[in-house]
Residue, then its C-alpha position, 0 to 999 in steps of 0.5 A: m294945898l294948891s290945885t292942879q290943872f288937868t283935863n276934865t276928862l281924866t278928872t271926871s273919870v277919877v271921880a266916877k271910878t273912886r270906890r266908896a269904902p265900907s263904913a268903919s262900923s260895918r267892920s270888926s275893929s278887933s279883926r286881925v289881918v295876917t300877912r304871910a308869904g305866898a305865890e299869889d302875893p302882889l308884884m311888890l312883895r315878890a320883887i322885894r323878895g327877889e323873885d323873878v318878875e317881868r318888871p319893877p313894881i311902882w308907886m310914889m311917895r305922897q301919891a295920895g293927895r296934893y297934886m290931884k284935882v279930885y283931892q283938891d275938890l274934896c278939900v273944899k268940903h273937908k278943910t283940915f288935914r287931920e279931918r281928912s286923914e283921921t276920918v276912916d271913909l275919907a282916908v280910904e277914899i283919898s288913898l284909893q284916888p291914885f289907885e283908881a287913876f293910875k293903878p300903882d302897884g302900891v297903895i299907901l295909907f293917907s296919913d301923917i308921921l305925927t298921927p301916933l303922937q296924939g296917943m302919946n300925950v303929945p298934942f299937935d296940929i297940922v296947919k295949912g301953910t305952916g306945917p306941924i305945930i307941937f303945942n308943948p315942945v319936949r326939952e327936959m326929962d320931966d317932959i319926957k316922963s309925961i309921954t305915955p306908951l302908945e296903944p294904937e288900937k285905942s288912940v288911933p283906931f282909924v288907922g287900923e280900920s282904914l288899912k283893913i278896908l284898903r286891904n279888902e278893896v285892893g285885894n291882890e291887885a296891889t300891895v297895901l303900905g303903912f308908914c311911920g316916922a323914925p324916932f329921930t324925925l319924930a323927936s326933931y318935931i317934938v323937941e323943935g316944936g315943929t319944922s326947923s331950918n337947922y335942928k339946933i335944939i334937938k342936936k344940942m340935946a343929943f350932944d350935951s344931954p345924952k341921957v335926956y336924948e336917949a330917954l326920948m329916943n327909947k320912948l319913941t322907938d318903943a312907940v314906932i315898934e308898936y305902931t308898925r306892928y299894929q299896922a301890919d296886924s291891920g292889913a299893911q303888907v309893907v311898912q315904910i319908915f321915914d327918917s326924913w331928917a337923919s341926914e342933918f347929922s354927919p355920917a359918924d353922928f348918924s351912927v351914934y344918934c340914929l342908927p341904934y334905934l333903927q336897928r332895934i325897930v327892924a329887929e323887934c318887928k322882924k321877931t313878930h312879923p317876919h313876912v312884912p317887909l320894912i322899907l327905910y327912907s332917909s333923904g340926903s342919905a348918900g353919905f351913910l347908905e352902907r350904915l342904913a343897910t346895917t339896919n337889915a331893913d328889907v328895902i333901902s329907899l334912895d333919894g336923889s343924892v345918890d345915883m342908882a348905879d352907885a347905890r347898887a355898887r355900894l349896897g350890892m344886888d342882894q339889898a332891895v332898893q327903891g327909887n329914885m327918879d327926881p320928882l321934878h322929872l315929872f314936870a318935863s316932857q313925856d319923852f324925857i320921863t320915858k328916858k329917865v324911867h328906862e335909865t333908872i330901871q336899867k341901873a337898878g337891874n332886874k331884881k329887888h327894885v321898887m320904882n319910885l321917886g327920890h322924894g314925894v311927888m310935888v304939888g303942881t305935878p301934871e297928872e297926865n305926866v304922873g299917868h305917863f310915869f306909871k304907864t311907862v313902868r307898867e309897860y317896861r319888860y326886863 
C-alpha cells in the first residue's frame, strides 16, 4: 500500500471524526438484522427501486483504505491486510473512514472476496506486493472433495459482527453494503494458486474436465449463496457480487461457464431475501452486458469498457445500473472531474442509477479530488 499525499487539515479532520465502533463483545452474535423495504430507506435503496429521487446516490468501489492517509497511518501499526479486515474494530473503523470524510451514500464493509475461503478448508494469505496466495491449489476431483461447506457464522463471525456495527453506526444516513466474489472469480484464484496473467489452468479445466469444473463451481455457488444470505442477515442492505475475471471468457463461453451459476445465486438469494438488492460487477463486460442482465441482478455495475449511454440503450431504462467514471479521471483537474460527473449522470438518466467508478479507486488518488467527486454528485439535481 502506498501513502497518499494530502493536506494535514483534512487528514486531522478525518482522524478526529472517525467514530470508534462498539466492541464485538458488546453485541449479540446471534442477533439478526432484518432488511425490509420502506419509505424511510436510504437514498441508494430508493434509487435502485426506481423511486423518484433528486440525485443519484454515490459510493466508490474500494473506497475504504488504499488512497487515504488515515488508513495508511493505521497500517503502520496493523501491518497485515488480514489483521485489518478480520479484526472487528479495525474493519469497522476502516469502513467508516471514507464515510466520515466524504459522506458517501454507501458504506461498504472493508474485507476481501477470499475471506470465506478460510471456512471452506482452502488455506490462503494476502501478501503485500504479491496479492492472494492459495497454499494448496485445487486441480483434481479429490481436491474439490476436501472443500467443506461454508458456515459463515462459525468460520467468519467477524464479518457479521462488523456489518451489525456498521448498520448501527450509519443508521439511515447511508446504505450498508456487503460483498462477495462470484464462483468463477473465486475458482480462478483457487485453481491458479493466486493471480494469473492468462487463467490457462482454470480455463483448461473448464474445457477439458467439465465434471471437475462443474463440481468446483457448484460448491462455490453454494458457498456464495450462503455467504450472501449471511451478510444480509447481519445488516447488509445491498450485496455486490464481483465476477472480476469473467471477461477472460468469450461472451459465448461466459454463457456456459459463468452465467448459470450467477443466475442460480440471484434466484436462490431472492427466495429468502427479496428486499436485498444484488449488484453484479464484471470488469470488461461490454461484450456480454445483455447476458449479465439475464441473471436478474437488481443492478448491473458497468466498467469503462462500455459508454454509459450505450449501456442504457442496450439494457433499457428498467435495468438499474451503477458506474462508471474512469478511476483515472480523479487524477485530473477538479473542473474536468465535474464535467465527467455531469456527463455520466446525464447519460444514465434520472432513474435507477448509482454513481460509482468503473473500477476500484486507485492508490495515489488525491483525497481532495475524491472529496470533489462526492461533493459534485451530492450537489447535482435532476
